[in-house]
C-alpha positions in Angstrom: -10.9 11.4 -22.3 -12.3 14.2 -20.5 -10.0 16.4 -18.8 -11.0 16.5 -14.6 -10.6 19.8 -13.5 -10.3 20.8 -9.6 -10.8 24.9 -8.7 -9.2 26.4 -5.9 -9.5 29.7 -4.2 -6.0 31.0 -3.4 -7.5 34.2 -1.5 -7.7 36.8 -4.5 -8.4 34.5 -7.8 -10.0 31.3 -8.6 -7.3 28.6 -10.2 -8.0 25.9 -12.0 -6.1 22.7 -11.6 -5.9 20.0 -14.0 -6.2 16.3 -11.9 -4.5 13.7 -13.2 -6.4 10.4 -13.9 -6.8 8.5 -10.7 -4.7 5.3 -10.5 -3.2 5.7 -14.0 0.2 5.3 -12.5 2.1 4.8 -16.1 0.4 1.1 -16.1 -0.8 1.8 -19.5 2.3 0.1 -21.3 1.3 -3.7 -19.9 -0.6 -6.1 -21.9 -3.6 -6.3 -22.9 -6.4 -7.4 -19.9 -7.2 -6.3 -16.4 -4.6 -4.2 -14.8 -4.0 -3.6 -11.0 -4.9 0.2 -12.0 -8.5 -0.9 -13.0 -8.7 -3.8 -10.0 -7.0 -1.4 -7.1 -10.7 -0.8 -5.3 -12.1 -3.8 -5.9 -9.4 -5.4 -4.8 -9.1 -3.2 -1.5 -13.0 -3.9 -0.9 -12.6 -7.1 -1.4 -9.5 -7.8 0.9 -11.3 -5.5 3.7 -14.4 -7.9 3.6 -12.5 -11.0 4.0 -10.2 -9.6 7.2 -13.3 -7.8 8.6 -15.3 -11.5 7.9 -12.6 -13.5 9.3 -12.3 -11.0 12.3 -15.8 -10.7 13.1 -16.4 -14.6 12.6 -13.4 -15.3 15.1 -15.0 -13.0 18.0 -18.5 -15.0 17.1 -17.0 -18.5 17.2 -14.5 -18.5 19.5 -14.2 -17.2 23.2 -10.7 -16.4 22.3 -10.5 -14.6 18.6 -6.4 -15.2 18.2 -7.4 -18.9 17.9 -9.3 -18.5 14.8 -6.0 -16.5 12.8 -2.7 -17.7 11.6 -0.1 -15.3 12.6 0.8 -13.0 9.1 4.8 -14.1 9.5 7.3 -12.5 7.1 7.1 -14.4 3.8 3.7 -16.1 4.9 1.1 -16.6 1.5 -2.8 -16.1 2.2 -5.0 -17.2 -0.1 -7.5 -15.2 -1.0 -10.1 -16.3 -3.6 -7.4 -16.6 -6.4 -5.0 -14.1 -5.4 -1.9 -14.6 -3.5 -1.4 -12.2 -0.4 2.4 -12.4 0.7 2.8 -11.2 4.3 6.3 -8.8 4.5 7.6 -7.7 8.0 8.5 -3.5 7.9 9.1 -2.7 11.5 9.4 0.7 12.5 6.0 2.4 12.0 4.9 -0.2 14.7 6.8 -3.0 16.2 5.2 -5.6 14.5 4.1 -3.9 11.2 3.4 -6.2 8.3 2.8 -5.3 4.4 0.4 -6.8 2.1 2.2 -8.1 -1.4 -0.8 -9.0 -4.0 0.5 -10.0 -7.2 -1.2 -10.8 -10.5 0.9 -11.7 -13.5 4.1 -9.2 -13.6 1.7 -6.7 -11.9 1.7 -6.1 -7.7 0.8 -4.0 -5.1 1.4 -4.0 -1.9 -0.4 -2.1 1.0 2.2 -0.2 3.1 -0.2 1.0 5.7 1.8 3.7 7.5 5.5 2.6 6.9 5.7 4.9 3.8 3.2 7.6 2.1 4.0 9.0 -1.0 7.0 11.5 -0.4 7.0 10.8 3.0 7.3 8.1 5.5 4.9 7.6 8.4 6.3 8.4 12.2 8.1 5.6 14.1 6.2 4.7 17.3 7.6 4.2 19.5 10.7 6.6 18.4 13.3 4.1 19.2 12.4 2.0 16.3 13.5 5.1 13.8 16.3 3.3 12.6 14.4 -0.2 12.0 11.7 1.8 10.5 14.2 3.3 7.7 15.7 0.0 7.2 12.2 -1.1 6.4 11.1 1.7 3.9 14.9 0.9 1.9 15.5 -2.6 2.4 12.1 -4.1 2.0 9.2 -2.0 0.5 11.9 0.2 -1.9 13.8 -3.1 -2.9 10.1 -4.2 -4.6 9.8 -4.1 -8.3 9.5 -0.1 -9.7 6.4 -0.8 -11.2 4.9 -2.3 -7.7 1.9 0.3 -6.8 2.3 1.3 -3.1 -0.9 2.1 -1.0 -0.5 4.0 1.7 -2.5 4.1 4.8 -3.2 8.1 4.2 -2.7 9.9 0.6 -2.3 8.7 -2.6 -1.6 5.9 -4.3 2.5 5.5 -5.3 4.9 3.3 -7.0 8.3 2.0 -5.8 9.8 4.0 -8.9 8.2 7.1 -8.1 9.5 6.9 -4.2 12.9 5.9 -5.1 13.1 9.1 -7.2 11.2 11.8 -5.2 11.1 10.7 -1.2 14.0 11.8 0.8 14.0 9.3 3.4 14.6 6.5 0.3 17.9 7.3 0.0 20.9 6.6 2.7 22.3 9.4 4.4 
């Protein structure tokens, strides 16, 4: 595999940095066949298309768009094609925060939004939700299987294992 290189100017010289492969995340040891690292962006685009279509359809066909939706309550499973999307309540960043877990065999991904970032967490909004936010991160997101790939609302993807090892918000104080 050709190495990808990135160049940065540090003020007095050009620095060459090796860029890691996108979304490899250590899933290479899995059994043969498609991996979430291979399927991640198509899945993201597919889910965005489905949810955008549902939302647009709700506005086009209903006077009250809420009539067209089922509340994504904690534990609810939404079928999207052959995938099961599990809703996981994670209040803290917002009062009604929800993460979406997608499973394919032993491989799992979770769209965590601003609940968690690689190496950090989102802000609590309002700040009074900060304890609930930490609880959601520690007891909901970081208790998923270690190899679960996490897709934050900003920044790079990460894994539960990586966050347990390096995220300062993962540990109880």
